[in-house]
C-alpha positions, 0 to 999 in steps of 0.5 A: 205753254206751246199750245195756242191758248186763252188765259182767264184771270180769275177775280173771284167770279162764281162764273169763272169756271163757266167761262172756261167751259164755254171757251172749251166748247168752242174747241179752244184750249184755255186755262184759269189763273188767279188775277194775282198771276205776275205779269212776267208769268203771263208773258211766259205763258204767251196767251193768244188772248186774255179774259178778265173774269167778273168778281164780287168786289167793287173797285172801290173796296179796300184791297180790291183785286186789280190788274197789271197795266202791262196786261194791256201792253202785251198786244193780245186781245183782252176781254173784260167781263163785268168786274173785268170791264170795270177794272179795265176802265179804272186801270186805263184812266176811265171812271167807275162809280157805284150805280144808283140802281144796281142791275141783277138779273135779266136785261136788254142790251141794244147793239149800236156798233156791230164790231169786234166782239159784237161783229156777229150781231147787227146794228139795232139787235136787242140782246137778252143778257144777264147782269150782276153788278153794283158799279158801272163805268161812267167815263171811258178811257181814251180811245174807247168807244161804245158798242152797246147800251142797256137802260141801266148801263150806257157802257154795256159793251165797249172797245178800243178797236185798234188795241183789241181791248173789249169790256162787256158789263153783262155775263155772256158765259151764262145760259141767261144770255142766250147769244153769248156764245156768239159773242165769245166766238167772235172774240176767240176767232174773229178777233184773236184769230184762234183756231178750233183745234182742241179735241180728244184726239189732240189731248190723247196724243199730247197726254201720252207724250207727256206721261212718257216724258214724266215716267221714262222708267219705273213702275206706275200704279193706279187705284182703279175704282171703275169710275169715269175718272180712274178708268180714263186715267188708267187706259191713257197711262197704259197707252204711254207706259204699256205693261209698266202700269199696275192697277189695283182694284179693292173690293171693299165690301160696299160695292154695288151689285156686279161692280167687281165683275164689270171692272174685271171684265172691261179692264182685264179682259178687254184692255188687258191691263195688269189688274190686281183685284183684292178681296178685302170685304171681310177686313172692311166690314169687320172695321165697320162693325157697329159704326153708325157715325157717317164721318167715322164710316168715311175715315175707317174706309179711307184708312183701311183702303190706304192700308190695303193699297200700300200693302199691295203696292209693296209687293211690286218692284220698282214703283215710282209713280202713282196715277190719279184722276185729278180733273181741272175743276179740282185744279181750279179750286186750288188756284182760285183767287178766292181760295179753295172751297170749304170741305163738305164731305171727306170722301171724294178722293183718296187722301194721303197716298202721295205723302205716305208712299213717297211716289211722284204723281201722274195726273193725265186728266188735270187739264180736262172737265168731265165731259172732256174726260168722257170724250177722251174715253170714248176716243180710246174705246172705253165702253159707254157704260163706264164713261156715263156711270153715275157718281158713286161715293167713295165710301159706297153703300156704307153711307147709304145703309143708314146707322150701323153697317151689316152684311145683311143690310148691304145685301138688301140694299144691293138688291133694291139698288139694282132694281132702281138702276135697271128701271131707270135705264129701261126708262131711258133716263140713266144718262139724263139723271145725275144720280138715282139710287136707293137708301136703307133707313134704320126705320121699320114700319108695319105692312101687310103682305098676303094676309100677314103683318110685316114689320120691315125696313123702309127704302128711300129712293133719291134721284136728282138733276145736276150739272156738277153736284154742287147744287141739285134738284130732285128729279121729277120722275114719272109717277108710273116709274116710281110705282114700278120701282116701288112695286118691284122692291117691295115684291122682290127684296125680302126685308123691305115693305115700304118705299118713300121718295126724297123730294129735297133739293141741294141746298139745304139737303145734300145729295147723299143722306150721310 
């Protein structure tokens, strides 16, 4: 890799991705690779600095991940975090033992020597940190010195200053270590001499050049959903190949109100993309007729989408490449030392297209986290309404109409959902809430409207706070806002006479109801 960067070797920590996020926030490019990456490959990549992540193992476990001693002979700075510190000491001749008192949670670390990664602190500073370890270093390798201690860790921060090898027993990357960013900045800039030159403009220029090299000729197609990832990938690819890009938007009949029109307005009228809008509503709804099982709904929508997409792509001449909005977290999952995560839902990405269509993949966003995708999109002039659109599941409203999907039920849900979005936006909460939406339940309840008895559907409101969708907590929306949403839905949407609010967190619940 030509770009100066930091290489993070993953030992299976739940925080490895967070290390990368914190480094990227310093405008320094980094990448994650498994700790099993051969030394020859590390040398080929020529990183300017290396971080050894934490991990769930003990150095005493059978089959515990190790590190090639040659990593410390490369002459580049190395920072070991938690297990990374322990494996550094263990590999270089120090001693590690199982701690009598394991440290999990908040702790206090006292700085004794403000040098190296602690150069931005002062002697005597007491730092609030987050510990999570069952082993501890008890003897340092030759040439190492103590920089900081805690009551439970006499070697809370250590260093071989001449060789620029550092270890910290705590986690500087987590929010519970408030000054952890200063430690990482000292490692990146003061120790490794890196320059904060990773930004959206640099990425766009590099990505455009890379796409042009990958696709010198031929036509590129993109399944454009109107979401953040596919939108940024499409506009970026258009910059590289111009009118050789064709985007296909499939109206599957389970979209939100106005979604198709917004995509046409933004990408056809503003960006002048070659956009083919396919009205396949009847085809999808016919295939979904009478289907209640959530997983069956997903599979039907995925299958029909592939069929429609293939048929439209076949009408184009000279198609050689397919654009996909793969992001860096997806890449990390595939190379993680722990292996890919279990599949909880099958609707996140359109599966099967590359294999069935025999097309080469173009993945211009595979180096980016979501916030970096938004920054790139903003730099290219994509409207904020697109870039900050809340996540929307692949099967759309089909999994928010619980039970059998019918056109009448979808129309009712669209109307309710539009009210939820409007009111959340009016309250100034749209971008701070991860998701807020309506769900139509297969339940009817008695109500009174005017002086008449009603027997109509129940609408559930779902609003959650999250950072990545992996975990989520229900949003504490103001009661006045909930009252306004409820009143509007019941008064304006014919077919609903009761509104309830979901106060379940993930886990144990999921964000979507199906």
